[in-house]
C-alpha positions as a Markdown table, in Angstrom:
| # | Residue | x | y | z |
|---|---|---|---|---|
| 1 | Met | 7.2 | -10.0 | 6.7 |
| 2 | Met | 10.7 | -9.6 | 5.1 |
| 3 | Asp | 11.4 | -6.2 | 3.6 |
| 4 | Ala | 13.6 | -3.2 | 4.1 |
| 5 | Leu | 12.0 | -2.4 | 7.5 |
| 6 | Thr | 12.9 | -5.9 | 8.7 |
| 7 | Asp | 16.5 | -5.5 | 7.5 |
| 8 | Trp | 17.0 | -2.1 | 9.2 |
| 9 | Cys | 15.5 | -2.9 | 12.6 |
| 10 | Pro | 17.4 | -4.7 | 15.4 |
| 11 | Ala | 15.7 | -7.3 | 17.6 |
| 12 | Pro | 15.0 | -6.4 | 21.3 |
| 13 | Gly | 18.1 | -6.4 | 23.3 |
| 14 | Glu | 20.4 | -5.9 | 20.2 |
| 15 | Gly | 22.2 | -2.7 | 19.5 |
| 16 | Val | 21.8 | -0.7 | 16.2 |
| 17 | Asp | 24.2 | -1.7 | 13.4 |
| 18 | Phe | 25.1 | 1.8 | 12.3 |
| 19 | Asp | 27.8 | 0.6 | 9.9 |
| 20 | Ala | 25.3 | -1.6 | 8.1 |
| 21 | Leu | 22.8 | 1.3 | 7.9 |
| 22 | Ser | 25.4 | 3.7 | 6.5 |
| 23 | Ser | 26.7 | 1.2 | 3.9 |
| 24 | Arg | 23.2 | 0.1 | 2.7 |
| 25 | Leu | 21.4 | 3.5 | 2.7 |
| 26 | Pro | 22.9 | 6.3 | 0.6 |
| 27 | Trp | 20.6 | 8.9 | 2.2 |
| 28 | Val | 22.1 | 8.2 | 5.6 |
| 29 | Ala | 25.4 | 9.7 | 4.4 |
| 30 | Arg | 23.7 | 12.9 | 3.4 |
| 31 | Met | 22.7 | 13.6 | 7.1 |
| 32 | Arg | 26.4 | 13.7 | 8.1 |
| 33 | Gly | 27.8 | 17.2 | 8.5 |
| 34 | Val | 24.4 | 18.9 | 8.3 |
| 35 | Pro | 24.5 | 21.5 | 11.1 |
| 36 | Gln | 21.7 | 22.0 | 13.7 |
| 37 | Asp | 20.8 | 24.9 | 16.0 |
| 38 | Thr | 22.9 | 24.4 | 19.2 |
| 39 | Val | 20.0 | 25.6 | 21.4 |
| 40 | His | 18.0 | 22.5 | 20.5 |
| 41 | His | 20.8 | 20.2 | 19.3 |
| 42 | Ala | 24.1 | 20.8 | 21.0 |
| 43 | Glu | 25.0 | 17.2 | 20.4 |
| 44 | Gly | 26.1 | 17.9 | 16.8 |
| 45 | Asp | 25.0 | 17.2 | 13.2 |
| 46 | Val | 21.8 | 15.5 | 12.0 |
| 47 | Trp | 23.4 | 12.0 | 11.8 |
| 48 | Ile | 24.8 | 12.3 | 15.3 |
| 49 | His | 21.3 | 13.2 | 16.6 |
| 50 | Thr | 19.7 | 10.4 | 14.6 |
| 51 | Ser | 22.1 | 7.9 | 15.9 |
| 52 | Met | 21.4 | 9.0 | 19.5 |
| 53 | Val | 17.6 | 8.8 | 18.8 |
| 54 | Leu | 17.9 | 5.2 | 17.6 |
| 55 | Asp | 20.1 | 4.2 | 20.5 |
| 56 | Ala | 17.5 | 5.8 | 22.9 |
| 57 | Leu | 14.6 | 4.1 | 21.1 |
| 58 | Val | 15.9 | 0.5 | 21.2 |
| 59 | Gly | 16.6 | 1.0 | 24.9 |
| 60 | Leu | 13.0 | 1.9 | 25.7 |
| 61 | Pro | 11.1 | -1.0 | 27.3 |
| 62 | Ala | 7.9 | 0.1 | 25.6 |
| 63 | Trp | 9.5 | -0.2 | 22.2 |
| 64 | Gln | 10.9 | -3.6 | 23.1 |
| 65 | Ala | 7.4 | -4.8 | 24.1 |
| 66 | Leu | 5.8 | -4.0 | 20.7 |
| 67 | Pro | 5.0 | -6.7 | 18.2 |
| 68 | Ala | 7.7 | -7.2 | 15.6 |
| 69 | Arg | 6.1 | -5.3 | 12.8 |
| 70 | Ala | 5.3 | -2.3 | 15.0 |
| 71 | Arg | 8.9 | -2.2 | 16.3 |
| 72 | Gln | 10.1 | -2.1 | 12.7 |
| 73 | Ile | 7.7 | 0.7 | 11.7 |
| 74 | Val | 8.6 | 2.8 | 14.8 |
| 75 | Phe | 12.3 | 2.2 | 14.2 |
| 76 | Ala | 12.0 | 3.3 | 10.5 |
| 77 | Ala | 10.2 | 6.4 | 11.5 |
| 78 | Ala | 12.9 | 7.3 | 14.0 |
| 79 | Leu | 15.6 | 6.6 | 11.4 |
| 80 | Leu | 13.8 | 8.8 | 8.8 |
| 81 | His | 12.4 | 11.6 | 11.1 |
| 82 | Asp | 15.0 | 14.1 | 10.0 |
| 83 | Val | 15.8 | 12.7 | 6.5 |
| 84 | Ala | 14.8 | 16.0 | 4.9 |
| 85 | Lys | 17.1 | 18.2 | 6.9 |
| 86 | Pro | 19.9 | 18.0 | 4.4 |
| 87 | Trp | 17.9 | 20.1 | 2.0 |
| 88 | Thr | 15.7 | 22.1 | 4.4 |
| 89 | Thr | 18.4 | 23.4 | 6.7 |
| 90 | Arg | 19.4 | 27.1 | 6.3 |
| 91 | Glu | 20.5 | 30.0 | 8.3 |
| 92 | Glu | 18.0 | 32.8 | 9.2 |
| 93 | Glu | 19.0 | 35.8 | 11.3 |
| 94 | Gly | 22.0 | 34.0 | 12.6 |
| 95 | Arg | 20.2 | 30.9 | 13.7 |
| 96 | Ile | 20.1 | 27.5 | 11.9 |
| 97 | Thr | 16.6 | 26.3 | 11.1 |
| 98 | Ala | 15.1 | 23.3 | 9.2 |
| 99 | Arg | 11.6 | 24.7 | 9.0 |
| 100 | Gly | 9.3 | 22.3 | 7.0 |
| 101 | His | 11.5 | 19.3 | 7.4 |
| 102 | Ser | 8.7 | 17.1 | 8.9 |
| 103 | Ala | 6.4 | 17.5 | 5.9 |
| 104 | Ala | 9.3 | 17.2 | 3.4 |
| 105 | Gly | 10.6 | 14.2 | 5.3 |
| 106 | Ala | 7.2 | 12.4 | 5.0 |
| 107 | Leu | 7.3 | 13.0 | 1.2 |
| 108 | Ala | 10.9 | 11.7 | 0.9 |
| 109 | Ser | 10.1 | 8.7 | 3.1 |
| 110 | Arg | 7.2 | 7.7 | 0.9 |
| 111 | Arg | 9.3 | 7.6 | -2.2 |
| 112 | Leu | 12.2 | 5.8 | -0.5 |
| 113 | Leu | 10.0 | 3.1 | 1.1 |
| 114 | Trp | 7.9 | 2.7 | -2.1 |
| 115 | Glu | 11.0 | 2.1 | -4.2 |
| 116 | Ala | 12.3 | -0.3 | -1.5 |
| 117 | Gly | 9.1 | -2.3 | -1.8 |
| 118 | Val | 7.7 | -1.7 | 1.7 |
| 119 | His | 4.1 | -2.7 | 2.1 |
| 120 | Pro | 1.8 | 0.3 | 1.5 |
| 121 | Val | 0.1 | 0.1 | 5.0 |
| 122 | Ala | 3.4 | 0.0 | 6.9 |
| 123 | Arg | 4.9 | 2.6 | 4.6 |
| 124 | Glu | 2.0 | 5.1 | 5.2 |
| 125 | Gln | 2.3 | 4.5 | 9.0 |
| 126 | Val | 6.0 | 5.4 | 8.9 |
| 127 | Cys | 5.3 | 8.5 | 6.8 |
| 128 | Ala | 2.5 | 9.6 | 9.2 |
| 129 | Leu | 5.0 | 9.2 | 12.2 |
| 130 | Val | 7.6 | 11.2 | 10.3 |
| 131 | Leu | 5.1 | 13.9 | 9.4 |
| 132 | Arg | 4.0 | 14.4 | 13.0 |
| 133 | His | 7.2 | 13.4 | 14.9 |
| 134 | Gln | 7.3 | 16.8 | 16.7 |
| 135 | Leu | 3.6 | 16.8 | 17.7 |
| 136 | Pro | 3.8 | 15.6 | 21.3 |
| 137 | Phe | 6.4 | 18.2 | 22.0 |
| 138 | Phe | 3.9 | 21.0 | 21.6 |
| 139 | Ala | 0.4 | 19.5 | 21.5 |
| 140 | Val | -0.4 | 20.0 | 25.2 |
| 141 | Glu | 0.7 | 23.6 | 24.9 |
| 142 | Ser | -1.4 | 24.2 | 21.8 |
| 143 | Asp | -5.0 | 25.4 | 21.5 |
| 144 | Asp | -5.4 | 22.7 | 18.8 |
| 145 | Gly | -3.6 | 19.8 | 20.5 |
| 146 | Glu | -6.7 | 17.7 | 21.0 |
| 147 | Arg | -7.7 | 17.9 | 17.4 |
| 148 | Arg | -4.2 | 17.1 | 16.2 |
| 149 | Ala | -4.0 | 14.1 | 18.4 |
| 150 | Ile | -7.4 | 12.8 | 17.2 |
| 151 | Leu | -6.5 | 13.2 | 13.5 |
| 152 | Ala | -3.1 | 11.7 | 14.1 |
| 153 | Ser | -4.7 | 8.6 | 15.5 |
| 154 | Leu | -6.4 | 7.9 | 12.2 |
| 155 | Gln | -3.1 | 7.2 | 10.4 |
| 156 | Ala | -0.9 | 5.6 | 13.1 |
| 157 | Pro | -1.2 | 4.7 | 16.8 |
| 158 | Asn | -0.4 | 7.7 | 19.0 |
| 159 | His | 1.4 | 5.2 | 21.3 |
| 160 | Trp | 3.9 | 4.7 | 18.4 |
| 161 | Leu | 4.1 | 8.5 | 17.8 |
| 162 | Ala | 4.9 | 9.1 | 21.5 |
| 163 | Leu | 7.7 | 6.5 | 21.3 |
| 164 | Val | 9.3 | 8.3 | 18.3 |
| 165 | Asn | 9.0 | 11.6 | 20.1 |
| 166 | Glu | 10.3 | 10.4 | 23.4 |
| 167 | Ala | 13.4 | 9.0 | 21.6 |
| 168 | Asp | 13.8 | 12.3 | 19.7 |
| 169 | Gly | 13.9 | 14.1 | 23.0 |
| 170 | Leu | 16.3 | 11.7 | 24.6 |
| 171 | Gly | 18.6 | 11.7 | 21.6 |
| 172 | Arg | 19.8 | 15.3 | 22.0 |
| 173 | His | 21.5 | 17.8 | 24.2 |
| 174 | Cys | 19.3 | 20.8 | 24.8 |
| 175 | Ala | 18.5 | 23.5 | 27.3 |
| 176 | Asp | 15.1 | 22.0 | 28.5 |
| 177 | Pro | 15.1 | 18.2 | 28.3 |
| 178 | Gln | 12.7 | 17.8 | 31.2 |
| 179 | Arg | 10.1 | 20.0 | 29.5 |
| 180 | Leu | 10.3 | 17.7 | 26.4 |
| 181 | Ala | 9.9 | 14.6 | 28.6 |
| 182 | Asp | 7.0 | 16.1 | 30.5 |
| 183 | Asn | 5.2 | 17.1 | 27.3 |
| 184 | Val | 5.4 | 13.6 | 25.8 |
| 185 | Ala | 4.1 | 12.1 | 29.0 |
| 186 | Leu | 1.2 | 14.6 | 29.0 |
| 187 | Tyr | 0.5 | 13.8 | 25.4 |
| 188 | Arg | 0.1 | 10.1 | 26.3 |
| 189 | Val | -2.3 | 11.1 | 29.1 |
| 190 | Leu | -4.3 | 13.3 | 26.6 |
| 191 | Cys | -4.6 | 10.5 | 24.1 |
| 192 | Glu | -5.6 | 8.0 | 26.7 |
| 193 | Glu | -8.3 | 10.3 | 27.9 |
| 194 | Leu | -9.6 | 10.8 | 24.4 |
| 195 | Gly | -9.5 | 7.0 | 23.8 |
| 196 | Cys | -7.0 | 7.3 | 20.9 |
| 197 | Leu | -3.7 | 6.2 | 22.3 |
| 198 | Asp | -3.6 | 2.7 | 20.8 |
| 199 | Ala | -6.5 | 2.9 | 18.3 |
| 200 | Pro | -8.1 | 5.5 | 16.0 |
| 201 | Tyr | -10.5 | 7.8 | 17.6 |
| 202 | Ala | -14.0 | 6.4 | 17.5 |
| 203 | Phe | -16.3 | 8.8 | 15.7 |
| 204 | Ala | -20.1 | 8.2 | 15.7 |
| 205 | Asn | -20.0 | 7.8 | 11.9 |
| 206 | Ala | -17.9 | 8.6 | 8.8 |
| 207 | His | -19.7 | 11.9 | 8.3 |
| 208 | Ala | -18.8 | 12.9 | 11.9 |
| 209 | Arg | -15.2 | 12.2 | 11.2 |
| 210 | Phe | -15.2 | 14.1 | 7.9 |
| 211 | Arg | -16.9 | 17.1 | 9.3 |
| 212 | Tyr | -14.6 | 17.2 | 12.4 |
| 213 | Ala | -11.6 | 17.1 | 10.1 |
| 214 | Arg | -13.0 | 20.0 | 8.1 |
| 215 | Arg | -13.7 | 22.0 | 11.4 |
| 216 | Thr | -17.4 | 22.1 | 10.8 |
| 217 | Ser | -18.5 | 20.1 | 13.9 |
| 218 | Thr | -17.2 | 18.9 | 17.2 |
| 219 | Arg | -16.0 | 15.4 | 17.9 |
| 220 | His | -19.3 | 14.7 | 19.8 |
| 221 | Asp | -21.7 | 15.5 | 16.9 |
| 222 | Val | -23.7 | 12.8 | 15.2 |
| 223 | Pro | -24.6 | 14.3 | 11.8 |
| 224 | Pro | -27.1 | 12.5 | 9.6 |
| 225 | Glu | -25.6 | 10.7 | 6.6 |
| 226 | His | -27.9 | 11.9 | 3.8 |
| 227 | Phe | -26.2 | 12.8 | 0.5 |
| 228 | Ser | -27.3 | 14.1 | -2.9 |
| 229 | Ala | -24.8 | 11.9 | -4.7 |
| 230 | Glu | -21.4 | 10.2 | -4.4 |
| 231 | Val | -18.2 | 11.5 | -5.9 |
| 232 | Val | -15.4 | 9.0 | -6.3 |
| 233 | Val | -12.1 | 10.9 | -6.3 |
| 234 | Met | -9.3 | 8.8 | -7.8 |
| 235 | Ser | -5.7 | 9.3 | -6.7 |
| 236 | Gly | -2.6 | 7.6 | -8.1 |
| 237 | Leu | 0.5 | 8.0 | -10.2 |
| 238 | Pro | 0.3 | 7.5 | -14.0 |
| 239 | Gly | 0.1 | 3.9 | -14.8 |
| 240 | Ala | -1.1 | 2.8 | -11.4 |
| 241 | Gly | -4.4 | 1.4 | -12.7 |
| 242 | Lys | -7.0 | 4.1 | -12.0 |
| 243 | Asp | -8.8 | 3.5 | -15.4 |
| 244 | Thr | -8.8 | -0.2 | -14.7 |
| 245 | Trp | -10.4 | 0.2 | -11.3 |
| 246 | Leu | -13.1 | 2.5 | -12.7 |
| 247 | Ala | -13.9 | 0.1 | -15.5 |
| 248 | Arg | -14.3 | -2.8 | -13.1 |
| 249 | His | -16.1 | -1.1 | -10.2 |
| 250 | Arg | -17.9 | 1.9 | -11.7 |
| 251 | Pro | -18.4 | 0.8 | -15.3 |
| 252 | Asp | -21.7 | 2.8 | -15.8 |
| 253 | Trp | -20.7 | 6.0 | -14.0 |
| 254 | Pro | -19.9 | 9.2 | -15.9 |
| 255 | Val | -16.2 | 10.1 | -15.5 |
| 256 | Val | -14.6 | 13.5 | -15.4 |
| 257 | Ser | -11.2 | 12.6 | -16.8 |
| 258 | Leu | -8.4 | 15.2 | -16.8 |
| 259 | Asp | -6.4 | 13.1 | -19.3 |
| 260 | Val | -9.3 | 13.0 | -21.7 |
| 261 | Leu | -9.8 | 16.7 | -21.4 |
| 262 | Arg | -6.1 | 17.4 | -21.8 |
| 263 | Arg | -5.9 | 15.5 | -25.1 |
| 264 | Ala | -9.1 | 17.0 | -26.4 |
| 265 | Met | -7.8 | 20.5 | -25.6 |
| 266 | Gly | -4.3 | 19.8 | -26.9 |
| 267 | Val | -2.7 | 20.7 | -23.6 |
| 268 | Asp | 0.8 | 19.3 | -22.9 |
| 269 | Pro | 0.9 | 17.4 | -19.5 |
| 270 | Arg | 4.2 | 19.2 | -18.7 |
| 271 | Gly | 2.6 | 22.7 | -19.2 |
| 272 | Pro | 0.1 | 24.8 | -17.3 |
| 273 | Gln | -3.1 | 22.9 | -16.5 |
| 274 | Gly | -5.5 | 25.8 | -15.5 |
| 275 | Lys | -7.7 | 25.5 | -18.6 |
| 276 | Val | -8.0 | 21.7 | -18.1 |
| 277 | Ala | -8.9 | 22.0 | -14.4 |
| 278 | Ala | -11.5 | 24.7 | -15.1 |
| 279 | Ala | -13.2 | 22.5 | -17.8 |
| 280 | Ala | -13.2 | 19.5 | -15.4 |
| 281 | Arg | -14.8 | 21.5 | -12.6 |
| 282 | Glu | -17.5 | 22.7 | -14.9 |
| 283 | Gln | -18.3 | 19.1 | -15.9 |
| 284 | Ala | -18.4 | 18.2 | -12.3 |
| 285 | Arg | -20.8 | 21.0 | -11.5 |
| 286 | Val | -23.2 | 19.7 | -14.2 |
| 287 | His | -23.3 | 16.3 | -12.5 |
| 288 | Leu | -23.6 | 17.7 | -9.0 |
| 289 | Arg | -26.4 | 20.0 | -9.9 |
| 290 | Ala | -28.3 | 17.0 | -11.3 |
| 291 | Gly | -27.7 | 15.0 | -8.2 |
| 292 | Arg | -25.7 | 12.5 | -10.3 |
| 293 | Ser | -22.9 | 10.3 | -8.9 |
| 294 | Phe | -19.7 | 10.4 | -10.9 |
| 295 | Ala | -15.9 | 9.8 | -10.8 |
| 296 | Trp | -13.2 | 12.4 | -10.9 |
| 297 | Asn | -10.2 | 10.7 | -12.6 |
| 298 | Ala | -6.9 | 12.5 | -12.2 |
| 299 | Thr | -3.5 | 11.8 | -10.6 |
| 300 | Asn | -4.6 | 14.0 | -7.5 |
| 301 | Ile | -1.2 | 13.3 | -6.0 |
| 302 | Ser | -1.3 | 16.2 | -3.5 |
| 303 | Arg | -3.9 | 16.9 | -0.8 |
| 304 | Gln | -4.2 | 20.4 | -2.2 |
| 305 | His | -5.4 | 19.1 | -5.6 |
| 306 | Arg | -7.8 | 16.6 | -4.0 |
| 307 | Gln | -9.2 | 19.3 | -1.8 |
| 308 | Arg | -10.5 | 21.4 | -4.7 |
| 309 | Val | -12.8 | 18.6 | -6.0 |
| 310 | Ile | -13.7 | 17.6 | -2.4 |
| 311 | Asp | -14.8 | 21.1 | -1.6 |
| 312 | Leu | -16.9 | 21.2 | -4.7 |
| 313 | Ala | -18.6 | 17.9 | -3.7 |
| 314 | Val | -19.3 | 19.2 | -0.2 |
| 315 | Asp | -20.8 | 22.4 | -1.5 |
| 316 | His | -23.4 | 20.3 | -3.3 |
| 317 | Gly | -24.1 | 17.8 | -0.4 |
| 318 | Ala | -22.3 | 14.8 | -2.0 |
| 319 | Arg | -20.5 | 12.0 | -0.3 |
| 320 | Val | -16.8 | 11.7 | -1.0 |
| 321 | His | -15.2 | 8.3 | -1.7 |
| 322 | Leu | -11.4 | 8.5 | -2.2 |
| 323 | Val | -9.8 | 5.6 | -4.1 |
| 324 | Ala | -6.0 | 5.5 | -3.9 |
| 325 | Val | -4.4 | 3.2 | -6.5 |
| 326 | Glu | -0.8 | 2.2 | -6.6 |
| 327 | Ala | 1.6 | -0.4 | -8.0 |
| 328 | Pro | 5.2 | -1.4 | -7.2 |
| 329 | Ala | 7.8 | 1.0 | -8.6 |
| 330 | Ala | 9.0 | -1.2 | -11.5 |
| 331 | Arg | 5.6 | -2.4 | -12.5 |
| 332 | Leu | 4.1 | 1.1 | -12.5 |
| 333 | Arg | 6.7 | 2.4 | -14.9 |
| 334 | Ala | 6.3 | -0.6 | -17.1 |
| 335 | Gln | 2.5 | -0.1 | -17.1 |
| 336 | Asn | 2.8 | 3.5 | -17.9 |
| 337 | Arg | 5.1 | 2.8 | -20.9 |
| 338 | Ala | 2.6 | 0.3 | -22.2 |
| 339 | Arg | -0.2 | 2.8 | -22.2 |
| 340 | Glu | -1.5 | 4.3 | -25.4 |
| 341 | His | -0.8 | 7.8 | -24.0 |
| 342 | Ala | 2.3 | 7.2 | -21.8 |
| 343 | Val | 3.4 | 10.0 | -19.4 |
| 344 | Pro | 7.0 | 11.0 | -19.7 |
| 345 | Asp | 9.3 | 9.7 | -16.9 |
| 346 | Ala | 10.2 | 13.2 | -16.0 |
| 347 | Val | 6.5 | 14.0 | -15.2 |
| 348 | Ile | 6.3 | 10.8 | -12.9 |
| 349 | Asp | 9.5 | 11.9 | -11.1 |
| 350 | Ala | 8.1 | 15.3 | -10.5 |
| 351 | Leu | 4.8 | 13.8 | -9.2 |
| 352 | Leu | 6.8 | 11.5 | -6.9 |
| 353 | Arg | 8.3 | 14.6 | -5.2 |
| 354 | Lys | 4.7 | 15.7 | -4.3 |
| 355 | Trp | 3.1 | 12.4 | -3.6 |
| 356 | Glu | 0.8 | 12.5 | -0.6 |
| 357 | Met | -1.4 | 9.5 | 0.0 |
| 358 | Pro | -5.0 | 10.3 | 0.9 |
| 359 | Ser | -5.8 | 10.1 | 4.6 |
| 360 | Pro | -9.0 | 8.8 | 6.2 |
| 361 | Ser | -9.9 | 12.3 | 7.3 |
| 362 | Glu | -10.1 | 13.6 | 3.7 |
| 363 | Gly | -13.3 | 11.8 | 2.8 |
| 364 | His | -16.2 | 9.7 | 4.0 |
| 365 | Gln | -14.5 | 6.5 | 2.7 |
| 366 | Leu | -11.0 | 5.6 | 1.6 |
| 367 | Thr | -10.2 | 2.6 | -0.5 |
| 368 | Trp | -6.6 | 1.6 | -1.1 |
| 369 | Val | -5.9 | -0.5 | -4.2 |
| 370 | Gly | -2.6 | -2.2 | -4.5 |
| 371 | Ser | -0.8 | -5.2 | -3.0 |
| 372 | Ser | -3.3 | -5.2 | -0.2 |
| 373 | Pro | -6.6 | -3.4 | -0.7 |
| 374 | Gln | -8.0 | -1.8 | 2.4 |
| 375 | Arg | -11.3 | 0.0 | 3.1 |
| 376 | Ile | -11.3 | 2.7 | 5.8 |
């Protein structure tokens, strides 16, 4: 599969072409000169660290033994793991910190890889690895390490995550390198014992996975799958094709549409949306009280926005089916401009900065619709 990930990644036994990466990728230059805390990163700035991480990664026999596409995904995650440090780095009480760079890096990576045309499945695996790239460092010392490892396995293999983390530890000069190495080794043992090192954790059913992610059951529970109704929660940028999917797959279902409510109420999409959201939730409650399945149609770009309707569905005993719709960057903007009610480009750009794809743990079912539909 030829795409940006293929271009960036060296073959086993080859070194990293840092000059090519620097010349092709403008965001690489922004890592240069960004300082780091010398306790954890005495080696230098963010790009020096990233270069060392990549050199360490390609020298790992376990990375070299991966299938080609897996090598590319893991390499891209290592390249992007600190991509957000240029705008998250600051000084606090005399120390340099980049708190929040993992989550910000996953958001930035999603947009970069989407605009580069990387396949959605590979892109989301890279983003998941960037988001959790520090997890093995502290999971075994955390009260919540088992849960985090299990949920991580639903989005990308923990074996890959451990490789990114191992390289992250090797690619630095710090006070406690052995502790980092020991913790990643223990993380591998933990995941192997849980059965989620190379594959997603095997829950008894979708409802067990959903309840575990919401902290309302243990991983061993087998809850009955009896629901009052189903709520389809759409997620996607404007112009991605959410209306089209609903017309094809749920033509007879009632739809709570925030776009329709917004126009009926005369609310500008760039302004406050509180009144629109309140009206939508009231429509949803009417359907849920009646035990009637329906679709909630909105951009739902962030997990926080999706969570509000998911919580409402759960409160009424409904099954949650997330449908994530996307299109390649150029086609999405063209489709949006062709709509009767086009969304301003500035609004799309703002949404892209917050774009979090749904994860399998957010609902009972996740359907991706794009270049390669996938049901989870």
